MDTraj code that builds the backbone (N, CA, C; nanometers):
import mdtraj as md
import numpy as np

residues = "UNK UNK UNK UNK UNK UNK UNK UNK UNK UNK UNK UNK UNK UNK UNK UNK UNK UNK UNK UNK UNK UNK UNK UNK UNK UNK UNK UNK UNK UNK UNK UNK UNK UNK UNK UNK UNK UNK UNK UNK UNK UNK UNK UNK UNK UNK UNK UNK UNK UNK UNK UNK UNK UNK UNK UNK UNK UNK UNK UNK UNK UNK UNK UNK UNK UNK UNK UNK UNK UNK UNK UNK UNK UNK UNK UNK UNK UNK UNK UNK UNK UNK UNK UNK UNK UNK UNK UNK UNK UNK UNK UNK UNK UNK UNK UNK UNK UNK UNK UNK UNK UNK UNK UNK UNK UNK UNK UNK UNK UNK UNK UNK UNK UNK UNK UNK UNK UNK UNK UNK UNK UNK UNK UNK UNK UNK UNK UNK UNK UNK UNK UNK UNK UNK UNK UNK UNK UNK UNK UNK UNK UNK UNK UNK UNK UNK UNK UNK UNK UNK UNK UNK UNK UNK UNK UNK UNK UNK UNK UNK UNK UNK UNK UNK UNK UNK UNK UNK UNK UNK UNK UNK UNK UNK UNK UNK UNK UNK UNK UNK UNK UNK UNK UNK UNK UNK UNK UNK UNK UNK UNK UNK UNK UNK UNK UNK UNK UNK UNK UNK UNK UNK UNK UNK UNK UNK UNK UNK UNK UNK UNK UNK UNK UNK UNK UNK UNK UNK UNK UNK".split()
xyz = np.array([
    [-0.3165, 1.0126, -4.1908],
    [-0.1762, 1.0546, -4.1929],
    [-0.0843, 0.9415, -4.1499],
    [-0.1195, 0.8682, -4.0420],
    [-0.0363, 0.7589, -3.9929],
    [-0.0253, 0.6479, -4.0961],
    [-0.1407, 0.6132, -4.1605],
    [-0.1375, 0.5091, -4.2621],
    [-0.0462, 0.5490, -4.3779],
    [-0.0557, 0.6744, -4.4175],
    [0.0266, 0.7196, -4.5284],
    [0.1737, 0.7097, -4.4930],
    [0.2123, 0.7571, -4.3771],
    [0.3523, 0.7511, -4.3365],
    [0.4001, 0.6079, -4.3242],
    [0.3132, 0.5198, -4.2742],
    [0.3518, 0.3798, -4.2586],
    [0.3808, 0.3156, -4.3928],
    [0.2935, 0.3419, -4.4908],
    [0.3145, 0.2828, -4.6222],
    [0.4432, 0.3323, -4.6855],
    [0.4680, 0.4632, -4.6736],
    [0.5906, 0.5181, -4.7305],
    [0.7125, 0.4619, -4.6592],
    [0.7043, 0.4501, -4.5255],
    [0.8170, 0.3967, -4.4485],
    [0.8481, 0.2545, -4.4907],
    [0.7450, 0.1730, -4.5109],
    [0.7666, 0.0348, -4.5529],
    [0.8372, 0.0304, -4.6870],
    [0.7935, 0.1181, -4.7798],
    [0.8563, 0.1203, -4.9116],
    [1.0023, 0.1599, -4.9027],
    [1.0328, 0.2604, -4.8202],
    [1.1714, 0.3039, -4.8046],
    [1.2566, 0.1941, -4.7434],
    [1.2035, 0.1264, -4.6429],
    [1.2762, 0.0145, -4.5809],
    [1.3046, -0.0934, -4.6835],
    [1.2062, -0.1214, -4.7706],
    [1.2256, -0.2222, -4.8748],
    [1.3382, -0.1820, -4.9683],
    [1.3452, -0.0524, -4.9999],
    [1.4520, -0.0061, -5.0880],
    [1.5878, -0.0252, -5.0238],
    [1.6004, 0.0124, -4.8958],
    [1.7269, -0.0030, -4.8246],
    [1.7654, -0.1499, -4.8131],
    [1.6684, -0.2339, -4.7839],
    [1.6955, -0.3769, -4.7689],
    [1.7445, -0.4371, -4.8992],
    [1.6873, -0.3902, -5.0115],
    [1.7277, -0.4462, -5.1401],
    [1.8725, -0.4125, -5.1715],
    [1.9205, -0.2962, -5.1273],
    [2.0590, -0.2591, -5.1488],
    [2.1512, -0.3395, -5.0595],
    [2.1061, -0.3666, -4.9386],
    [2.1920, -0.4304, -4.8402],
    [2.2040, -0.5798, -4.8537],
    [2.1234, -0.6439, -4.9365],
    [2.1245, -0.7896, -4.9474],
    [2.2470, -0.8347, -5.0254],
    [2.3474, -0.8819, -4.9586],
    [2.4732, -0.9161, -5.0220],
    [2.4662, -1.0447, -5.1031],
    [2.3635, -1.1259, -5.0829],
    [2.3544, -1.2514, -5.1561],
    [2.3007, -1.2313, -5.2964],
    [2.2512, -1.1120, -5.3287],
    [2.1953, -1.0853, -5.4602],
    [2.3056, -1.0476, -5.5573],
    [2.2814, -1.0697, -5.6871],
    [2.3756, -1.0271, -5.7884],
    [2.3668, -0.8765, -5.8052],
    [2.4668, -0.8188, -5.8764],
    [2.4638, -0.6751, -5.9031],
    [2.3363, -0.6367, -5.9758],
    [2.2971, -0.7182, -6.0737],
    [2.1779, -0.6858, -6.1509],
    [2.0542, -0.6895, -6.0626],
    [2.0420, -0.7922, -5.9788],
    [1.9254, -0.8033, -5.8917],
    [1.9190, -0.6879, -5.7930],
    [2.0346, -0.6489, -5.7372],
    [2.0360, -0.5384, -5.6416],
    [1.9922, -0.4098, -5.7085],
    [2.0385, -0.3877, -5.8334],
    [2.0039, -0.2629, -5.9013],
    [1.8545, -0.2576, -5.9313],
    [1.7992, -0.3675, -5.9823],
    [1.6559, -0.3696, -6.0106],
    [1.5762, -0.3577, -5.8823],
    [1.6229, -0.4249, -5.7748],
    [1.5541, -0.4168, -5.6471],
    [1.5554, -0.2764, -5.5901],
    [1.6699, -0.2084, -5.6041],
    [1.6777, -0.0705, -5.5565],
    [1.5803, 0.0181, -5.6319],
    [1.5765, 0.0015, -5.7629],
    [1.4825, 0.0802, -5.8425],
    [1.3399, 0.0541, -5.8018],
    [1.3066, -0.0712, -5.7755],
    [1.1705, -0.1040, -5.7345],
    [1.1372, -0.0417, -5.6000],
    [1.2329, -0.0469, -5.5053],
    [1.2072, 0.0089, -5.3730],
    [1.1916, 0.1583, -5.3762],
    [1.2826, 0.2269, -5.4484],
    [1.2719, 0.3715, -5.4585],
    [1.1451, 0.4105, -5.5327],
    [1.1117, 0.3348, -5.6379],
    [0.9888, 0.3622, -5.7107],
    [0.8673, 0.3427, -5.6238],
    [0.8707, 0.2413, -5.5395],
    [0.7587, 0.2176, -5.4488],
    [0.7425, 0.3324, -5.3508],
    [0.8552, 0.3819, -5.2978],
    [0.8480, 0.4944, -5.2045],
    [0.7883, 0.6163, -5.2716],
    [0.8366, 0.6457, -5.3927],
    [0.7842, 0.7618, -5.4639],
    [0.6383, 0.7425, -5.4998],
    [0.6042, 0.6222, -5.5483],
    [0.4655, 0.5957, -5.5854],
    [0.3733, 0.6021, -5.4658],
    [0.4190, 0.5498, -5.3515],
    [0.3375, 0.5547, -5.2312],
    [0.3144, 0.6968, -5.1858],
    [0.4188, 0.7797, -5.1934],
    [0.4067, 0.9194, -5.1525],
    [0.3086, 0.9935, -5.2416],
    [0.3203, 0.9713, -5.3728],
    [0.2295, 1.0384, -5.4655],
    [0.0867, 0.9909, -5.4450],
    [0.0702, 0.8579, -5.4297],
    [-0.0644, 0.8048, -5.4111],
    [-0.1283, 0.8561, -5.2848],
    [-0.0498, 0.8642, -5.1766],
    [-0.1040, 0.9108, -5.0499],
    [-0.1374, 1.0592, -5.0548],
    [-0.0522, 1.1354, -5.1247],
    [-0.0729, 1.2797, -5.1286],
    [-0.1938, 1.3187, -5.2123],
    [-0.2311, 1.2328, -5.3082],
    [-0.3394, 1.2683, -5.3997],
    [-0.4635, 1.1833, -5.3795],
    [-0.4713, 1.1107, -5.2687],
    [-0.5749, 1.0095, -5.2532],
    [-0.7110, 1.0648, -5.2191],
    [-0.7173, 1.1813, -5.1598],
    [-0.8480, 1.2312, -5.1159],
    [-0.8994, 1.1465, -5.0023],
    [-1.0193, 1.0884, -5.0192],
    [-1.0816, 1.0108, -4.9121],
    [-1.0413, 0.8666, -4.9099],
    [-0.9525, 0.8218, -4.9973],
    [-0.9139, 0.6810, -5.0039],
    [-0.7617, 0.6696, -4.9961],
    [-0.7068, 0.7284, -4.8919],
    [-0.5614, 0.7388, -4.8819],
    [-0.4944, 0.6028, -4.8801],
    [-0.5408, 0.5105, -4.7998],
    [-0.4738, 0.3824, -4.7855],
    [-0.4675, 0.3063, -4.9161],
    [-0.5810, 0.2974, -4.9832],
    [-0.5879, 0.2239, -5.1096],
    [-0.5017, 0.2878, -5.2162],
    [-0.5087, 0.4221, -5.2283],
    [-0.4324, 0.4911, -5.3325],
    [-0.2831, 0.4850, -5.3059],
    [-0.2440, 0.4922, -5.1796],
    [-0.1019, 0.4837, -5.1467],
    [-0.0473, 0.3472, -5.1834],
    [-0.1237, 0.2416, -5.1518],
    [-0.0799, 0.1066, -5.1863],
    [-0.0693, 0.0897, -5.3370],
    [-0.1685, 0.1422, -5.4095],
    [-0.1647, 0.1349, -5.5555],
    [-0.0460, 0.2123, -5.6106],
    [-0.0241, 0.3335, -5.5556],
    [0.0896, 0.4133, -5.6008],
    [0.2214, 0.3447, -5.5754],
    [0.2334, 0.2776, -5.4602],
    [0.3567, 0.2059, -5.4294],
    [0.3798, 0.0932, -5.5280],
    [0.2740, 0.0201, -5.5631],
    [0.2875, -0.0910, -5.6571],
    [0.3276, -0.0410, -5.7952],
    [0.2618, 0.0658, -5.8407],
    [0.2959, 0.1223, -5.9711],
    [0.4374, 0.1781, -5.9693],
    [0.4711, 0.2478, -5.8619],
    [0.6059, 0.3039, -5.8516],
    [0.7125, 0.1962, -5.8522],
    [0.6860, 0.0835, -5.7880],
    [0.7817, -0.0268, -5.7867],
    [0.8044, -0.0795, -5.9262],
    [0.6963, -0.0942, -6.0026],
    [0.7085, -0.1443, -6.1394],
    [0.7891, -0.0490, -6.2256],
    [0.7605, 0.0810, -6.2127],
    [0.8330, 0.1799, -6.2912],
    [0.9786, 0.1863, -6.2482],
    [1.0024, 0.1832, -6.1163],
    [1.1392, 0.1908, -6.0666],
    [1.2233, 0.0732, -6.1109],
    [1.1620, -0.0459, -6.1158],
    [1.2358, -0.1652, -6.1567],
    [1.2797, -0.1565, -6.3012],
    [1.2082, -0.0788, -6.3826],
    [1.2428, -0.0666, -6.5228],
    [1.3484, 0.0395, -6.5480],
    [1.3800, 0.1218, -6.4505],
    [1.4730, 0.2314, -6.4706],
    [1.6173, 0.1878, -6.4529],
    [1.7102, 0.2750, -6.4953],
    [1.8514, 0.2521, -6.4734],
    [1.9114, 0.1518, -6.5703],
    [2.0353, 0.1104, -6.5402],
    [2.1095, 0.0195, -6.6256],
    [2.1523, -0.1025, -6.5448],
    [2.1782, -0.2119, -6.6158],
    [2.2221, -0.3342, -6.5498],
    [2.3680, -0.3624, -6.5853],
    [2.4344, -0.4315, -6.4961],
    [2.5712, -0.4776, -6.5208],
    [2.5699, -0.6293, -6.5111],
    [2.6014, -0.6950, -6.6207],
    [2.5942, -0.8414, -6.6240],
    [2.7157, -0.8973, -6.6960],
    [2.7116, -1.0269, -6.7231],
    [2.8275, -1.0919, -6.7837],
    [2.8566, -1.0382, -6.9234],
    [2.7519, -1.0057, -6.9982],
    [2.7725, -0.9494, -7.1312],
    [2.8459, -0.8161, -7.1229],
    [2.8059, -0.7316, -7.0270],
    [2.8713, -0.6021, -7.0134],
    [3.0162, -0.6187, -6.9679],
    [3.0426, -0.7140, -6.8799],
    [3.1799, -0.7405, -6.8365],
    [3.2665, -0.7843, -6.9546],
    [3.2107, -0.8735, -7.0376],
    [3.2836, -0.9197, -7.1546],
    [3.3082, -0.8059, -7.2525],
    [3.2081, -0.7218, -7.2678],
    [3.2215, -0.6084, -7.3585],
    [3.3287, -0.5119, -7.3099],
    [3.3346, -0.4890, -7.1795],
    [3.4379, -0.4023, -7.1242],
    [3.5769, -0.4587, -7.1526],
    [3.5943, -0.5890, -7.1306],
    [3.7243, -0.6515, -7.1544],
    [3.7645, -0.6417, -7.3010],
    [3.6699, -0.6636, -7.3906],
    [3.6991, -0.6574, -7.5338],
    [3.7334, -0.5151, -7.5774],
    [3.6599, -0.4177, -7.5249],
    [3.6879, -0.2786, -7.5595],
    [3.8223, -0.2336, -7.5050],
    [3.8547, -0.2740, -7.3828],
    [3.9838, -0.2379, -7.3248],
    [4.0982, -0.2986, -7.4052],
    [4.0784, -0.4217, -7.4523],
    [4.1805, -0.4866, -7.5340],
    [4.1989, -0.4124, -7.6660],
    [4.0877, -0.3722, -7.7273],
    [4.0953, -0.3004, -7.8545],
    [4.1604, -0.1633, -7.8388],
    [4.1429, -0.1004, -7.7227],
    [4.1930, 0.0354, -7.7003],
    [4.3347, 0.0384, -7.6461],
    [4.3910, -0.0755, -7.6156],
    [4.5218, -0.0801, -7.5509],
    [4.6286, -0.0090, -7.6360],
    [4.6996, 0.0843, -7.5739],
    [4.8073, 0.1548, -7.6403],
    [4.7639, 0.2692, -7.7287],
    [4.6335, 0.3000, -7.7331],
    [4.5833, 0.4065, -7.8204],
    [4.5587, 0.5377, -7.7475],
    [4.5553, 0.5364, -7.6154],
    [4.5189, 0.6540, -7.5382],
    [4.3705, 0.6625, -7.5091],
    [4.2928, 0.5681, -7.5649],
    [4.1491, 0.5629, -7.5382],
    [4.1269, 0.4931, -7.4047],
    [4.0429, 0.5539, -7.3208],
    [4.0151, 0.4990, -7.1882],
    [3.8766, 0.4356, -7.1865],
    [3.8671, 0.3147, -7.1314],
    [3.7396, 0.2433, -7.1194],
    [3.7172, 0.2120, -6.9724],
    [3.6056, 0.2576, -6.9164],
    [3.5803, 0.2373, -6.7746],
    [3.4312, 0.2161, -6.7504],
    [3.4016, 0.1505, -6.6399],
    [3.2632, 0.1330, -6.5951],
    [3.2234, 0.2539, -6.5107],
    [3.1078, 0.3100, -6.5398],
    [3.0603, 0.4257, -6.4643],
    [2.9818, 0.3812, -6.3413],
    [2.9535, 0.4769, -6.2536],
    [2.8800, 0.4459, -6.1309],
    [2.7384, 0.3975, -6.1597],
    [2.6822, 0.4352, -6.2754],
    [2.5461, 0.3915, -6.3074],
    [2.5433, 0.2736, -6.4043],
    [2.6560, 0.1972, -6.4091],
    [2.6630, 0.0702, -6.4817],
    [2.6625, 0.0850, -6.6332],
    [2.7247, 0.1919, -6.6823],
    [2.7483, 0.2045, -6.8254],
    [2.8980, 0.1899, -6.8530],
    [2.9310, 0.1566, -6.9770],
    [3.0693, 0.1621, -7.0211],
    [3.0937, 0.2984, -7.0824],
    [3.1952, 0.3670, -7.0352],
    [3.2311, 0.4982, -7.0887],
    [3.3635, 0.4866, -7.1623],
    [3.3606, 0.5193, -7.2905],
    [3.4791, 0.5164, -7.3742],
    [3.5190, 0.6607, -7.4017],
    [3.6321, 0.7034, -7.3480],
    [3.6797, 0.8410, -7.3634],
    [3.7864, 0.8443, -7.4721],
    [3.7578, 0.9159, -7.5814],
    [3.8466, 0.9179, -7.6979],
    [3.9075, 1.0576, -7.7117],
    [4.0373, 1.0726, -7.6866],
    [4.0993, 1.2048, -7.6976],
    [4.1090, 1.2491, -7.8432],
    [4.1080, 1.3798, -7.8635],
    [4.1069, 1.4347, -7.9992],
    [4.2359, 1.4055, -8.0752],
    [4.3479, 1.3863, -8.0052],
    [4.4735, 1.3681, -8.0779],
    [4.4749, 1.2427, -8.1646],
    [4.3866, 1.1447, -8.1373],
    [4.3789, 1.0285, -8.2249],
    [4.2477, 1.0243, -8.3026],
    [4.1568, 1.1164, -8.2741],
    [4.0236, 1.1060, -8.3332],
    [3.9942, 1.2121, -8.4387],
    [4.0240, 1.3399, -8.4093],
    [3.9901, 1.4484, -8.5009],
    [4.1011, 1.5531, -8.5018],
    [4.1255, 1.6109, -8.6184],
    [4.2161, 1.7258, -8.6251],
    [4.1458, 1.8476, -8.5654],
    [4.2251, 1.9475, -8.5248],
    [4.1695, 2.0680, -8.4645],
    [4.0707, 2.1358, -8.5602],
    [3.9508, 2.1617, -8.5084],
    [3.8492, 2.2293, -8.5865],
    [3.7826, 2.1447, -8.6926],
    [3.8105, 2.0136, -8.6939],
    [3.7568, 1.9254, -8.7967],
    [3.6697, 1.8159, -8.7352],
    [3.5854, 1.7539, -8.8191],
    [3.4966, 1.6479, -8.7717],
    [3.5157, 1.5175, -8.8490],
    [3.6215, 1.5082, -8.9304],
    [3.6495, 1.3838, -9.0024],
    [3.7325, 1.2911, -8.9133],
    [3.6917, 1.1670, -8.9045],
    [3.7607, 1.0704, -8.8195],
    [3.8999, 1.0418, -8.8747],
    [4.0005, 1.0495, -8.7873],
    [4.1378, 1.0249, -8.8288],
    [4.1628, 0.8746, -8.8434],
    [4.2567, 0.8361, -8.9298],
    [4.2840, 0.6941, -8.9524],
    [4.3190, 0.6167, -8.8255],
    [4.3838, 0.6827, -8.7282],
    [4.4244, 0.6127, -8.6058],
    [4.3060, 0.5623, -8.5253],
    [4.1910, 0.6279, -8.5394],
    [4.0740, 0.5885, -8.4605],
    [3.9944, 0.4763, -8.5258],
    [4.0070, 0.4596, -8.6552],
    [3.9207, 0.3648, -8.7255],
    [3.9321, 0.2211, -8.6750],
    [4.0536, 0.1675, -8.6524],
    [4.0599, 0.0297, -8.6010],
    [3.9934, 0.0140, -8.4643],
    [4.0025, 0.1188, -8.3808],
    [3.9386, 0.1137, -8.2494],
    [3.7871, 0.1080, -8.2643],
    [3.7320, 0.1950, -8.3503],
    [3.5870, 0.1949, -8.3716],
    [3.5415, 0.0656, -8.4398],
    [3.6259, 0.0084, -8.5259],
    [3.5912, -0.1205, -8.5867],
    [3.5697, -0.2267, -8.4791],
    [3.6617, -0.2309, -8.3833],
    [3.6504, -0.3296, -8.2748],
    [3.5317, -0.2992, -8.1854],
    [3.5084, -0.1709, -8.1565],
    [3.3940, -0.1334, -8.0734],
    [3.2633, -0.1744, -8.1399],
    [3.2531, -0.1507, -8.2704],
    [3.1317, -0.1886, -8.3431],
    [3.1088, -0.3392, -8.3336],
    [3.2151, -0.4165, -8.3405],
    [3.2022, -0.5621, -8.3313],
    [3.1487, -0.6039, -8.1947],
    [3.1981, -0.5418, -8.0881],
    [3.1492, -0.5777, -7.9544],
    [3.0047, -0.5340, -7.9344],
    [2.9684, -0.4200, -7.9909],
    [2.8306, -0.3715, -7.9781],
    [2.7354, -0.4628, -8.0543],
    [2.7757, -0.5047, -8.1742],
    [2.6923, -0.5959, -8.2520],
    [2.6783, -0.7310, -8.1835],
    [2.7760, -0.7665, -8.1011],
    [2.7687, -0.8921, -8.0280],
    [2.6787, -0.8873, -7.9065],
    [2.6306, -0.7691, -7.8721],
    [2.5397, -0.7530, -7.7587],
    [2.4153, -0.6780, -7.8069],
    [2.3144, -0.7508, -7.8565],
    [2.1974, -0.6853, -7.9167],
    [2.1137, -0.6054, -7.8182],
    [2.1363, -0.6220, -7.6880],
    [2.0607, -0.5467, -7.5875],
    [2.1239, -0.4121, -7.5542],
    [2.2433, -0.3873, -7.6054],
    [2.3162, -0.2652, -7.5696],
    [2.2696, -0.1469, -7.6527],
    [2.2653, -0.0312, -7.5887],
    [2.2397, 0.0952, -7.6576],
    [2.3640, 0.1830, -7.6468],
    [2.3751, 0.2783, -7.7381],
    [2.4961, 0.3584, -7.7488],
    [2.4598, 0.5069, -7.7491],
    [2.5343, 0.5854, -7.6733],
    [2.5241, 0.7305, -7.6794],
    [2.6619, 0.7872, -7.7094],
    [2.6702, 0.8734, -7.8102],
    [2.7962, 0.9376, -7.8479],
    [2.7855, 1.0864, -7.8150],
    [2.8822, 1.1368, -7.7394],
    [2.8798, 1.2766, -7.6950],
    [3.0098, 1.3445, -7.7372],
    [2.9968, 1.4560, -7.8106],
    [3.1133, 1.5321, -7.8529],
    [3.1398, 1.6498, -7.7605],
    [3.2695, 1.6819, -7.7419],
    [3.3104, 1.7930, -7.6556],
    [3.4217, 1.8732, -7.7236],
    [3.4356, 1.9989, -7.6840],
    [3.5445, 2.0839, -7.7322],
    [3.6082, 2.1559, -7.6138],
    [3.7159, 2.2278, -7.6430],
    [3.7697, 2.3184, -7.5412],
    [3.6981, 2.4527, -7.5532],
    [3.7470, 2.5536, -7.4821],
    [3.6770, 2.6829, -7.4775],
    [3.7193, 2.7788, -7.5881],
    [3.8126, 2.7379, -7.6725],
    [3.8586, 2.8245, -7.7798],
    [3.7528, 2.8330, -7.8898],
    [3.7168, 2.9542, -7.9305],
    [3.6265, 2.9696, -8.0438],
    [3.4855, 3.0106, -8.0099],
    [3.4376, 2.9827, -7.8891],
    [3.3041, 3.0231, -7.8497],
    [3.1968, 2.9265, -7.8966],
    [3.0758, 2.9474, -7.8464],
    [2.9656, 2.8544, -7.8718],
    [2.9290, 2.8448, -8.0192],
    [2.9394, 2.9543, -8.0925],
    [2.9004, 2.9527, -8.2333],
    [2.9826, 2.8526, -8.3142],
    [3.1041, 2.8274, -8.2714],
    [3.1911, 2.7300, -8.3374],
    [3.1848, 2.5950, -8.2666],
    [3.1951, 2.5980, -8.1346],
    [3.2131, 2.4748, -8.0585],
    [3.0892, 2.3874, -8.0518],
    [2.9718, 2.4474, -8.0378],
    [2.8511, 2.3653, -8.0267],
    [2.8258, 2.2819, -8.1524],
    [2.8242, 2.3418, -8.2716],
    [2.8044, 2.2573, -8.3906],
    [2.9206, 2.1631, -8.4172],
    [3.0426, 2.2026, -8.3809],
    [3.1578, 2.1143, -8.4008],
    [3.1458, 1.9895, -8.3140],
    [3.1045, 2.0063, -8.1887],
    [3.0911, 1.8904, -8.0999],
    [2.9834, 1.7948, -8.1511],
    [2.8735, 1.8497, -8.2042],
    [2.7680, 1.7655, -8.2607],
    [2.8184, 1.6942, -8.3865],
    [2.8921, 1.7654, -8.4709],
    [2.9429, 1.7065, -8.5950],
    [3.0372, 1.5898, -8.5663],
    [3.1180, 1.6012, -8.4620],
    [3.2088, 1.4919, -8.4264],
    [3.1314, 1.3708, -8.3746],
    [3.0263, 1.3964, -8.2981],
    [2.9421, 1.2858, -8.2526],
    [2.8712, 1.2201, -8.3705],
    [2.8252, 1.3000, -8.4652],
    [2.7591, 1.2459, -8.5841],
    [2.8550, 1.1607, -8.6673],
    [2.9777, 1.2077, -8.6822],
    [3.0761, 1.1328, -8.7599],
    [3.1053, 0.9979, -8.6955],
    [3.1141, 0.9974, -8.5629],
    [3.1377, 0.8718, -8.4909],
    [3.0189, 0.7785, -8.5059],
    [2.8986, 0.8331, -8.4911],
    [2.7772, 0.7517, -8.5094],
    [2.7728, 0.6935, -8.6501],
    [2.7971, 0.7755, -8.7511],
    [2.7888, 0.7283, -8.8891],
    [2.8904, 0.6176, -8.9163],
    [3.0079, 0.6304, -8.8565],
    [3.1096, 0.5264, -8.8760],
    [3.0631, 0.3947, -8.8146],
    [3.0052, 0.3994, -8.6952],
    [2.9553, 0.2776, -8.6315],
    [2.8421, 0.2158, -8.7131],
    [2.7566, 0.2999, -8.7695],
    [2.6471, 0.2487, -8.8527],
    [2.7032, 0.1791, -8.9763],
    [2.8067, 0.2357, -9.0360],
    [2.8704, 0.1735, -9.1518],
    [2.9299, 0.0372, -9.1166],
    [2.9603, 0.0180, -8.9884],
    [3.0163, -0.1098, -8.9440],
    [2.9074, -0.2039, -8.8896],
    [2.7818, -0.1714, -8.9180],
    [2.6739, -0.2654, -8.8898],
    [2.5917, -0.2392, -8.7659],
    [2.6240, -0.1351, -8.6878],
    [2.5445, -0.1032, -8.5693],
    [2.4158, -0.0346, -8.6145],
    [2.3023, -0.0814, -8.5674],
    [2.1743, -0.0240, -8.6076],
    [2.1627, 0.1211, -8.5614],
    [2.1165, 0.2053, -8.6513],
    [2.1055, 0.3476, -8.6185],
    [2.0089, 0.3725, -8.5035],
    [1.9076, 0.2867, -8.4902],
    [1.8083, 0.3037, -8.3832],
    [1.8676, 0.2818, -8.2453],
    [1.9852, 0.2230, -8.2375],
    [2.0490, 0.1951, -8.1088],
    [2.1427, 0.3073, -8.0656],
    [2.1609, 0.4077, -8.1507],
    [2.2597, 0.5116, -8.1240],
    [2.1922, 0.6480, -8.1114],
    [2.2237, 0.7191, -8.0051],
    [2.1843, 0.8588, -7.9916],
    [2.3120, 0.9431, -7.9831],
    [2.3002, 1.0703, -8.0185],
    [2.4171, 1.1575, -8.0146],
    [2.3841, 1.2859, -7.9405],
    [2.4887, 1.3527, -7.8960],
    [2.4746, 1.4808, -7.8281],
    [2.6049, 1.5571, -7.8449],
    [2.5959, 1.6894, -7.8439],
    [2.7148, 1.7736, -7.8468],
    [2.7096, 1.8730, -7.7324],
    [2.8126, 1.8761, -7.6515],
    [2.8141, 1.9627, -7.5332],
    [2.9011, 2.0863, -7.5515],
    [2.9646, 2.0999, -7.6670],
    [3.0523, 2.2146, -7.6866],
    [3.1608, 2.2191, -7.5809],
    [3.1781, 2.3364, -7.5208],
    [3.2807, 2.3543, -7.4174],
    [3.2245, 2.3399, -7.2767],
    [3.0975, 2.2987, -7.2636],
    [3.0262, 2.3141, -7.1372],
    [3.0364, 2.1955, -7.0416],
    [3.1149, 2.0939, -7.0739],
    [3.1352, 1.9812, -6.9816],
    [3.2832, 1.9449, -6.9779],
    [3.3690, 2.0395, -6.9353],
    [3.5133, 2.0121, -6.9349],
    [3.5512, 1.9116, -6.8267],
    [3.6592, 1.8383, -6.8533],
    [3.7147, 1.7478, -6.7525],
    [3.8488, 1.7991, -6.7013],
    [3.8924, 1.9127, -6.7542],
    [4.0191, 1.9738, -6.7121],
    [4.0082, 2.1245, -6.7337],
    [4.1064, 2.1967, -6.6836],
    [4.1067, 2.3410, -6.7013],
    [4.1279, 2.3779, -6.8480],
    [4.0659, 2.4864, -6.8908],
    [4.0892, 2.5382, -7.0249],
    [4.1970, 2.6462, -7.0264],
    [4.2681, 2.6613, -6.9150],
    [4.3703, 2.7657, -6.9028],
    [4.5076, 2.7190, -6.9495],
    [4.5217, 2.5902, -6.9815],
    [4.6506, 2.5383, -7.0274],
    [4.6303, 2.4560, -7.1547],
    [4.7383, 2.4402, -7.2310],
    [4.7314, 2.3582, -7.3525],
    [4.6955, 2.2139, -7.3188],
    [4.7541, 2.1626, -7.2105],
    [4.7260, 2.0252, -7.1712],
    [4.5797, 2.0064, -7.1338],
    [4.5259, 2.1007, -7.0576],
    [4.3870, 2.0913, -7.0176],
    [4.2924, 2.1017, -7.1357],
    [4.3210, 2.1941, -7.2277],
    [4.2355, 2.2082, -7.3463],
    [4.2387, 2.0819, -7.4318],
    [4.3553, 2.0192, -7.4405],
    [4.3660, 1.8952, -7.5172],
    [4.2797, 1.7850, -7.4560],
    [4.2738, 1.7785, -7.3243],
    [4.1900, 1.6778, -7.2585],
    [4.0416, 1.7040, -7.2813],
    [4.0055, 1.8296, -7.2887],
    [3.8637, 1.8643, -7.3062],
    [3.8141, 1.8385, -7.4482],
    [3.9040, 1.8382, -7.5460],
    [3.8650, 1.8083, -7.6841],
    [3.8564, 1.6571, -7.6993],
    [3.7349, 1.6051, -7.6962],
    [3.7207, 1.4599, -7.6894],
    [3.5826, 1.4168, -7.7381],
    [3.5699, 1.2868, -7.7609],
    [3.4401, 1.2235, -7.7861],
    [3.4234, 1.1121, -7.6839],
    [3.3057, 1.1022, -7.6264],
    [3.2754, 0.9956, -7.5303],
    [3.1672, 0.9058, -7.5897],
    [3.1872, 0.7751, -7.5749],
    [3.0871, 0.6771, -7.6168],
    [3.0404, 0.6027, -7.4924],
    [2.9096, 0.6038, -7.4691],
    [2.8514, 0.5316, -7.3556],
    [2.7740, 0.4109, -7.4087],
    [2.8033, 0.2946, -7.3548],
    [2.7355, 0.1708, -7.3927],
    [2.6663, 0.1167, -7.2688],
    [2.5392, 0.0780, -7.2821],
    [2.4647, 0.0361, -7.1642],
    [2.3535, -0.0610, -7.2021],
    [2.3086, -0.1372, -7.1012],
    [2.1878, -0.2192, -7.1124],
    [2.0846, -0.1651, -7.0144],
    [1.9652, -0.1406, -7.0629],
    [1.8574, -0.0951, -6.9762],
    [1.8088, -0.2090, -6.8882],
    [1.7714, -0.1730, -6.7641],
    [1.7139, -0.2732, -6.6731],
    [1.5781, -0.3168, -6.7268],
])
top = md.Topology()
chain = top.add_chain()
for i, resn in enumerate(residues, 1):
    res = top.add_residue(resn, chain, resSeq=i)
    for name in ("N", "CA", "C"):
        top.add_atom(name, md.element.get_by_symbol(name[0]), res)
traj = md.Trajectory(xyz[None], top)
């Protein structure tokens, strides 16, 4: 029991230390954190399932967990910074918001008033120049992956909103593919009315909820 706790404690300390090292880059800290957390989890699993060889299995589990943890999550590097700047420049004055998320992805929030007519999934002309520029930045970063997520307000119910949100994500994906982005790099999802960012009790809130989000990221 003591050996098992010691191994897990060491792994947890390593994870905390990797976060606290201010001399490391953002990318190094993120990979280090993943490795430390993975080591803690791997050590715990190895120790819990070791039977008569707890010490050896815990150490092995920690090593495997570190490797798996280091591969998880997203990285933020110079390419992603450049991509954010280019996307923000392309979106300027359009109402499209481009921001870095807490997990190191770029989130592009596209309101429906420039992207789709009510109840429709055809891309409006106002959005095309923005997507043209986005496709160019994505093609310039071959390590980036893209997720497109469609959303609706609460009007109409799931029978209407769920397929509509997927159709809008599909239309956005197809447009990016037409502009040279490889289809294998793009995934889509439709959330219907189930991930609102504002109240559905007002016209303003419903307008905010009718949107498409594009997430761009590099895997660690």
